[in-house]
N, C-alpha and C positions, 0 to 999 in steps of 0.2 A: 561434386565437390563441395565441402562446406567450409574448410579452413586451410589455409596454407601453414604448412610447416616451416618454421624459421630454419635457414640455412645451419645455423649453430646447434640446432636440436637433434636428438638421436629419434628418427621415426618410431623405433619399436619401443621407446618409452615415453615420448611427447604426449603430454595431456592438454588439449587446448583449452583456452577459456570459454566456458559454455555460453557466455554472453556473447562473443564474438562468433561462434559457431551459429548461434540463433540468428544473429545479424545476416550471416551470408546464406543461411538456409532460406531468410524470407526474399532473397534476390530482387532487392528494390520494393517491394510489397510495404505498405505500412504496418508499423508494429512499435512496441517500446517495451523495454525493461520495466517491469512493474513490481509492486507488492514489496515482500519483503527483499527482494533482489535489487530494487530500486533504493529501499531503505538501507541498504549495505553500501551501495554506491554514494548516497548522499550522507553517509557518516551518522544515520540515525539509529543503528542496532551494531551490536557486536556479535550477534547470534551467528553461527555459521549456517549457511544454506546448502541443503543437500541437493537442491533442484533450482535450475533458474526458472523464473517465472516472467513469462512474455505475453504481453496483451496484443491481439489482433483484431482487425474489423471483419475478419472472415473466419469461416469454420477451418480448422486443420484437424485432420485425420491421420492416425490417432494423436489425440491432444497431448499425451507424454510421449516423448521420442527419447531413446538411450543412443547416442552416438560418442564413440571413441572414448568410452567411460565417463561421459557427462550425460545428466539427465536434464530435460528441458520440458517445461510445461507450457502449453499454449492455451490462453483463456481468451475467449471472445467476448469482446464488447460491442454493443450496437454502436451504430454511428453517433447517437447522441451521448454515448459516454467516452466516446473515443477523441480524446483532445487532452491537452495539457502536458505535451512532451518535447524534449528538445534534445539536441546532440550533445552528449557529456562523454568526458574522457572516463573509460571503463579500466584501460590499462595505461600503462606510460607511453604507449605507442599507437594506441587506436582508440576511437571515438564509437559510440553506438546511441541509438535513441532511448532515452531513459525518460520516465516521467518526472516532472519538476516537483520541487518541494510540495507545493500546494495540492497538486494532482496526487502525489504520494499519499498524503494525508487523507485525502478524499476516498481515494481506493481502499486505503487501511480501515477506515471506520465502516465502509461499504461491506468488506469482506475480511473481518479481524483474523480469521483462520488461516488466510494465506500471509498473515505478517506477525505470526509469532504470539497472537492473542492480545485481549485487551490491556493487559499490564504492560507489554512491549510498547503497543501503540500509543499509551499514554505517557510513557517515558520519551517516545519520540516527540510528541506534541510539546511536551513541557521543555526539553532541551532545547529545541528548535524554534521556540516562541519569538526569540530576538531577531531572527532572520525570516520569519514568516510573514508574508504579505498578506494580512488579513482580507484586504477588499478583493484580493485574487481569490482568496480561499473561500471566501463567502460566495462569490460569484461561482466558483466551482462547485460548491455544494447545492446551490440553486440548480445549477445546469445538470447537475448529477440526478436530481429527481428522486434522491431516496430519502423520506423522512427518516428512517431508522438510522442512516448514516448521519444526518444533521442532529438527531438527538444524542447519538453517541459522542459525537465531537462536541457538543454543548455540556453534555453531563462530564467530560472529562476535564473540559476547560473549567467548570464550576468547582469540582471537588479540589482541583490542584490550585485554586485561588488565583488563577490568571486573570488578567484585566478583564471586565465583563462590561462590554461597549451597548450603545444603542442597537447595533447591528446584530449583537449575540441576542438581545432581548427581541428584536423584531423576527429574528429567524426562531426564536423559540415559541413566539405566538402564532407562527405558520406552520407548525409541526402537526397539528391536527391532535384529537383527542384518543386516538387508539395507542395501545401499548406494544412496543416492541422489547425484545429481548437486548439487554445490555451485551451479553456473550451468546450470539446465536450458535455457538458449537456447544453451549451449556443446557443444562435441562431447562424444560419450559415451566419453570416454577420461580418464585422468589417474591420478594415486596414489591408493589407498585408504587414507583415515585411519582406523584401527579405532577411535580414540577417540570421534570424531565420528560415525562411520557414514556418511560422505560421501566420493564420489568427487572429488578436487580437481582440476578441469579447467580451473581459471585460474592464473596465476602469482601464488603466495601472497605473496612478497615485495613484488611490485609492489602486491598489494592492500593490504598493512600500510602501505606508505609513502602509499598514496592515503587511506587511512583516516584516518590521524593527521596529514595535512597541515592 
């Protein structure tokens, strides 16, 4: 049993909240609602999600499960990347484990394709800047150990004209000399931006317009 049907609901037509289905499926094991699904809980995106994304610290097979009309994708994180989550209200009645704001940003720049793409992530970073704990965010980025994720976050912060601190500069200097793709789902081509260490494989002017709209 993955979810209790409310007494007031019709069992034949009731469609459960997939985030709660995932919670009960884990049966007390560690997990958190993540990526685009966490962005939705945190108010960082208005895009509808057709699938609930759940991070676990153990392999779940098959990784995509369809239950009672809901689709849930389980994504494995190693123990070193499994952190930064807390209990949050996902409905008016129930809570579930969800990545916090800073970890949601870190996960997003690590795997943009699971969050609606670079433009959607840029909007989320920009519109949540007043409530983002930068010290926590930089700690999370370092702990995540992905130079590509660091580069994407710093690049987006820079082109959006957000405050550039000594911590931003320090992290930029620690990202190494290799080039990563700005959009890992895009083609492996584009202009190399030596400042950010990124290969800009999407149209930057369009990106800026979309982010600031």
